[in-house]
ChimeraX commands (.cxc) that place a marker at each C-alpha (Angstrom):
marker #1 position -12.67,-129.67,113.85 radius 0.5
marker #1 position -12.43,-128.41,117.53 radius 0.5
marker #1 position -8.63,-128.57,117.37 radius 0.5
marker #1 position -8.80,-126.32,114.35 radius 0.5
marker #1 position -10.82,-123.75,116.23 radius 0.5
marker #1 position -8.37,-123.88,119.07 radius 0.5
marker #1 position -5.38,-123.42,116.72 radius 0.5
marker #1 position -7.12,-120.57,114.94 radius 0.5
marker #1 position -7.86,-118.93,118.24 radius 0.5
marker #1 position -4.19,-119.28,119.42 radius 0.5
marker #1 position -3.04,-117.76,116.15 radius 0.5
marker #1 position -5.53,-114.85,116.48 radius 0.5
marker #1 position -4.65,-114.24,120.11 radius 0.5
marker #1 position -0.91,-114.22,119.35 radius 0.5
marker #1 position -1.37,-111.86,116.36 radius 0.5
marker #1 position -3.53,-109.60,118.66 radius 0.5
marker #1 position -0.72,-109.62,121.28 radius 0.5
marker #1 position 1.91,-108.66,118.59 radius 0.5
marker #1 position -0.17,-105.95,116.99 radius 0.5
marker #1 position -1.67,-104.80,120.33 radius 0.5
marker #1 position -5.17,-105.37,118.79 radius 0.5
marker #1 position -7.62,-106.06,121.64 radius 0.5
marker #1 position -10.46,-107.06,119.22 radius 0.5
marker #1 position -8.27,-109.71,117.56 radius 0.5
marker #1 position -7.20,-111.02,121.05 radius 0.5
marker #1 position -10.91,-111.32,122.01 radius 0.5
marker #1 position -11.73,-113.11,118.85 radius 0.5
marker #1 position -8.88,-115.54,119.44 radius 0.5
marker #1 position -10.12,-116.18,122.99 radius 0.5
marker #1 position -13.58,-116.78,121.67 radius 0.5
marker #1 position -12.35,-119.23,118.98 radius 0.5
marker #1 position -10.38,-121.11,121.64 radius 0.5
marker #1 position -13.46,-121.39,123.84 radius 0.5
marker #1 position -15.48,-122.62,120.89 radius 0.5
marker #1 position -12.99,-125.39,120.25 radius 0.5
marker #1 position -13.06,-126.43,123.99 radius 0.5
marker #1 position -16.83,-126.55,124.02 radius 0.5
marker #1 position -16.82,-128.65,120.82 radius 0.5
marker #1 position -14.34,-131.05,122.42 radius 0.5
marker #1 position -16.60,-131.40,125.54 radius 0.5
marker #1 position -19.67,-132.01,123.34 radius 0.5
marker #1 position -17.76,-134.66,121.35 radius 0.5
marker #1 position -16.60,-136.32,124.51 radius 0.5
marker #1 position -20.10,-136.47,125.93 radius 0.5
marker #1 position -21.45,-137.73,122.61 radius 0.5
marker #1 position -18.84,-140.44,122.47 radius 0.5
marker #1 position -19.58,-141.63,125.99 radius 0.5
marker #1 position -23.26,-141.79,125.20 radius 0.5
marker #1 position -22.83,-143.65,121.99 radius 0.5
marker #1 position -20.03,-145.84,123.33 radius 0.5
marker #1 position -17.45,-144.88,120.79 radius 0.5
marker link #1:1,2 radius 0.2
marker link #1:2,3 radius 0.2
marker link #1:3,4 radius 0.2
marker link #1:4,5 radius 0.2
marker link #1:5,6 radius 0.2
marker link #1:6,7 radius 0.2
marker link #1:7,8 radius 0.2
marker link #1:8,9 radius 0.2
marker link #1:9,10 radius 0.2
marker link #1:10,11 radius 0.2
marker link #1:11,12 radius 0.2
marker link #1:12,13 radius 0.2
marker link #1:13,14 radius 0.2
marker link #1:14,15 radius 0.2
marker link #1:15,16 radius 0.2
marker link #1:16,17 radius 0.2
marker link #1:17,18 radius 0.2
marker link #1:18,19 radius 0.2
marker link #1:19,20 radius 0.2
marker link #1:20,21 radius 0.2
marker link #1:21,22 radius 0.2
marker link #1:22,23 radius 0.2
marker link #1:23,24 radius 0.2
marker link #1:24,25 radius 0.2
marker link #1:25,26 radius 0.2
marker link #1:26,27 radius 0.2
marker link #1:27,28 radius 0.2
marker link #1:28,29 radius 0.2
marker link #1:29,30 radius 0.2
marker link #1:30,31 radius 0.2
marker link #1:31,32 radius 0.2
marker link #1:32,33 radius 0.2
marker link #1:33,34 radius 0.2
marker link #1:34,35 radius 0.2
marker link #1:35,36 radius 0.2
marker link #1:36,37 radius 0.2
marker link #1:37,38 radius 0.2
marker link #1:38,39 radius 0.2
marker link #1:39,40 radius 0.2
marker link #1:40,41 radius 0.2
marker link #1:41,42 radius 0.2
marker link #1:42,43 radius 0.2
marker link #1:43,44 radius 0.2
marker link #1:44,45 radius 0.2
marker link #1:45,46 radius 0.2
marker link #1:46,47 radius 0.2
marker link #1:47,48 radius 0.2
marker link #1:48,49 radius 0.2
marker link #1:49,50 radius 0.2
marker link #1:50,51 radius 0.2
view
């Protein structure tokens, strides 16, 4: 699911660049960051559970 957030963020950020929409660019950056945080949490969880 984290990869989906990152992909959605990249798409929003690209759309914001094309349309010169700063709000959309910010949303895209936030979605990408959310995806990265989810990846980090999943990584820690997997290390703790041994998966």
